[in-house]
C-alpha positions in Angstrom: 0.0 0.0 0.2 1.3 3.1 -0.4 2.7 5.2 2.0 3.3 9.6 1.0 5.8 11.3 3.8 5.0 14.1 4.8 6.5 16.6 6.9 4.1 19.7 8.8 5.4 22.7 9.9 8.3 22.8 13.2 6.6 25.5 15.1 3.9 25.5 17.7 3.9 21.8 18.0 0.6 20.5 19.8 1.1 18.0 22.0 -1.7 15.2 22.2 -3.5 15.6 25.7 -4.9 12.4 27.5 -8.0 11.1 28.1 -9.8 12.6 30.0 -13.3 10.8 31.8 -15.2 13.9 32.7 -16.6 16.6 30.3 -17.2 19.6 31.0 -19.5 23.1 29.3 -17.8 24.9 25.6 -19.9 28.4 24.9 -20.7 28.1 21.6 -22.8 28.7 18.6 -24.0 27.2 15.9 -21.3 27.0 13.4 -19.3 29.4 15.7 -15.8 30.0 13.9 -13.3 28.4 14.6 -10.1 31.3 16.2 -6.8 30.3 13.3 -4.4 28.9 15.1 -0.6 30.7 15.0 0.8 27.1 14.2 0.6 23.9 12.8 1.8 21.6 14.8 4.9 19.3 14.3 4.8 15.3 13.6 7.2 13.3 11.3 6.6 10.2 9.6 4.7 8.6 7.0 0.9 9.2 6.3 -1.8 7.7 4.7 -5.4 7.2 5.3 -7.4 4.7 3.6 -11.0 3.8 2.4 -10.0 -0.2 3.0 -8.7 -2.0 5.4 -7.0 -5.1 4.4 -7.1 -4.4 0.7 -8.6 -1.4 -1.8 -7.9 1.8 -3.1 -5.9 3.8 -1.3 -6.8 7.3 -1.3 -4.5 10.1 0.7 -6.0 13.3 2.0 -4.6 14.1 4.8 -0.7 15.2 6.0 -0.1 12.1 8.4 -3.8 10.7 8.6 -5.5 7.8 6.5 -9.0 7.1 6.4 -10.0 5.4 9.1 -12.8 3.5 6.7 -12.2 -0.1 7.5 -12.8 -3.4 6.4 -15.0 -5.7 8.0 -14.8 -9.2 5.9 -17.7 -8.4 3.7 -20.2 -9.9 6.8 -23.2 -7.3 8.2 -22.3 -5.8 11.0 -24.7 -6.5 13.9 -24.7 -3.0 16.0 -25.8 -3.5 20.0 -26.4 -0.1 20.3 -27.3 2.3 23.6 -31.2 2.2 24.0 -34.5 0.5 23.4 -36.4 3.3 24.0 -33.2 6.7 23.4 -34.2 9.9 24.7 -34.3 13.3 23.1 -30.7 14.5 22.1 -29.9 17.6 24.6 -30.9 21.1 24.1 -27.9 23.2 24.2 -26.6 24.6 27.4 -27.0 21.5 30.1 -22.9 19.7 30.8 -23.7 15.7 30.8 -21.7 13.1 32.2 -20.1 10.3 29.7 -22.7 8.1 30.2 -26.0 10.7 30.3 -24.3 12.3 26.7 -24.1 8.4 25.2 -27.5 7.2 26.4 -28.9 10.2 24.8 -26.2 10.9 21.9 -25.9 7.3 21.3 -29.7 6.3 19.4 -28.2 9.4 16.7 -25.2 7.2 15.5 -25.3 4.4 12.4 -23.0 2.2 11.4 -22.0 2.2 7.8 -21.2 -0.4 5.5 -19.7 0.4 2.2 -19.1 -2.5 0.0 -15.7 -4.0 2.1 -15.5 -0.8 4.6 -16.6 -0.1 7.8 -17.8 3.4 9.3 -20.1 6.0 11.4 -22.6 8.4 10.5 -24.6 10.2 12.5 -28.5 11.6 11.9 -28.7 15.3 11.1 -32.1 15.5 10.8 -36.0 14.2 11.5 -36.2 13.4 7.8 -33.7 10.6 8.6 -30.1 12.2 6.6 -27.0 10.6 7.4 -23.6 12.8 8.4 -20.8 11.0 7.5 -16.7 11.4 6.1 -17.1 11.3 2.5 -13.9 8.0 1.8 -16.6 6.3 4.6 -19.0 5.9 0.8 -16.8 7.0 -2.2 -17.1 4.7 -5.0 -19.4 2.4 -3.4 -22.2 0.6 -4.8 -24.0 -0.5 -1.6 -24.6 1.8 1.2 -26.0 -0.8 4.2 -27.0 1.3 7.1 -27.8 -0.6 11.0 -29.3 1.2 13.5 -29.1 2.3 17.9 -32.6 -0.5 17.6 -31.0 -2.7 14.9 -33.0 -1.7 12.1 -31.2 -2.2 9.2 -31.1 -0.4 5.7 -29.6 0.5 2.4 -29.1 4.2 1.7 -28.4 6.1 -1.5 -25.6 9.3 -1.1 -27.6 11.8 -1.7 -25.0 15.0 -1.6 -21.4 15.1 -1.5 -18.2 17.7 -1.1 -14.6 15.0 -1.0 -13.0 18.8 -0.4 -14.6 19.0 2.7 -14.5 15.3 3.3 -18.0 14.8 4.0 -21.2 13.1 2.3 -25.3 12.7 3.0 -26.9 9.4 2.7 -30.7 9.0 2.4 -32.2 5.6 3.9 -34.6 3.5 2.4 -36.5 3.4 5.9 -36.4 4.1 9.3 -36.7 3.0 12.8 -39.9 3.7 14.7 -37.9 6.2 16.7 -35.7 9.1 14.6 -33.7 11.0 17.1 -31.5 13.3 15.0 -28.8 14.7 16.6 -28.1 18.3 18.0 -25.3 20.4 15.5 -23.3 23.5 16.1 -21.2 24.5 19.0 -17.9 26.1 18.8 -14.3 24.0 20.5 -11.8 25.8 22.4 -8.4 24.4 23.0 -8.6 22.4 25.8 -12.3 22.0 26.0 -13.2 18.2 26.5 -14.8 16.1 23.8 -16.3 12.4 23.3 -16.3 10.6 20.0 -18.4 7.7 19.0 -18.1 4.8 16.8 -16.5 1.8 15.5 -13.5 1.3 15.5 -11.9 -2.0 14.3 -15.3 -2.6 14.2 -16.4 -2.3 18.0 -19.9 -0.8 17.0 -21.1 2.6 19.9 -17.4 2.4 20.7 -16.9 6.3 22.8 -14.4 7.6 23.6 -13.0 11.0 25.8 -9.9 13.6 25.2 -9.8 17.4 24.3 -9.7 19.6 21.8 -5.1 19.3 21.4 -5.8 22.4 18.2 -7.7 24.0 15.8 -7.2 25.2 11.9 -5.1 22.4 11.2 -4.0 22.0 7.9 -3.7 19.2 5.6 -0.9 19.2 2.5 -2.8 16.1 1.0 -6.2 16.4 0.2 -7.0 20.6 0.3 -8.2 20.1 4.0 -8.1 22.8 6.5 -9.6 24.2 9.3 -9.8 19.9 10.7 -10.0 20.2 15.1 -6.8 18.3 16.2 -7.9 16.3 19.7 -6.8 13.1 21.4 -9.8 11.0 22.1 -9.3 7.4 21.0 -10.5 6.8 17.1 -9.8 3.4 15.3 -10.8 2.5 11.5 -14.2 2.4 11.2 -14.3 5.4 13.7 -14.3 7.5 10.5 -17.3 9.9 9.9 -18.5 9.5 13.8 -19.4 12.5 15.4 -17.4 14.7 17.3 -19.2 16.2 20.9 -18.7 18.2 23.5 -19.8 18.7 27.0 -23.2 19.6 26.4 -23.7 16.6 23.5 -23.4 18.9 20.3 -21.8 17.9 17.8 -18.8 19.8 16.8 -16.9 17.8 14.0 -17.3 15.0 12.2 -14.3 12.5 12.3 -11.9 11.8 9.7 -8.5 10.6 10.2 -5.7 10.2 12.1 -1.9 11.2 12.1 0.1 7.9 11.8 3.5 8.8 12.0 5.3 4.9 12.4 2.8 4.1 9.4 2.1 1.0 11.6 -2.2 2.5 11.4 -2.2 2.0 15.1 -3.6 5.6 17.1 -0.8 7.9 18.3 -2.9 9.8 20.2 -3.6 12.9 17.4 -7.0 12.4 15.5 -8.3 15.5 13.3 -12.6 15.6 12.7 -14.1 18.8 9.9 -16.1 20.9 11.9 -19.3 21.2 11.8 -20.2 24.5 9.5 -17.7 23.9 7.5 -19.5 20.2 6.7 -23.1 21.8 7.0 -21.6 24.1 4.2 -20.5 27.2 6.1 -17.0 29.1 5.7 -16.3 29.2 9.1 -13.1 27.0 9.7 -12.5 26.5 6.6 -12.4 26.7 2.8 -15.9 28.2 1.2 -18.4 26.9 -1.2 -21.2 24.5 -1.0 -21.4 21.4 1.5 -24.4 19.0 1.8 -27.2 20.4 2.5 -29.0 18.8 5.6 
């Protein structure tokens, strides 16, 4: 599999912070613009982002990062979701413990099987529209979803923006109870975040961390304005929500740093800010994004 050496700016290195078990309040409004960081983090080594683990098309997209879409061996994924009767996602303002956050937002998270690629998505609207990472579904002719309550459905790509690595999916069927996540909110360096996804096929996994840096850029693939965070993510996490302490979706997980070229989490992960994913200029390249 091809690897592309990358070299980041030497000035202003931002070390990955230790994961935290609790989350704290974070002020912010939907699609708030994230302040531009003064420097880029220095990370040496090789990088690769891939669509399928163990075989498939290699797509180099971000510096020192590889796609988090993971191969599943071709079998269907059985979701082990949070609750059969989920609680609607919270309105902005309330601070949640990690278990409460999972119970509230977990029902909005979806397992995505696109050919041999495994990824994550999040319900973003009342009609069941799902927001995910573009590379998870790129080129896939057969996209299948598993909702938190176990409902299975096929889906089609409704819109996509490869330059931002975001896409939306329209399910053919919906679960009895659709629980859209609450989108929006700004982040600051040091603020706690939570990632929910399906790393390595381990569905509905939760990890915690902090925002390590802002406005990170990828020389390959044209991605910029990325949120750097240290909550653990791995292949299969791509497309999943990055949440703040109130349960707001502040980003869509897209990649990790891979300085050793061994596809192991090195404490550095990246997410597209939610404002950018929705098409607002905010923190990334201007232009139209997926419509929800």
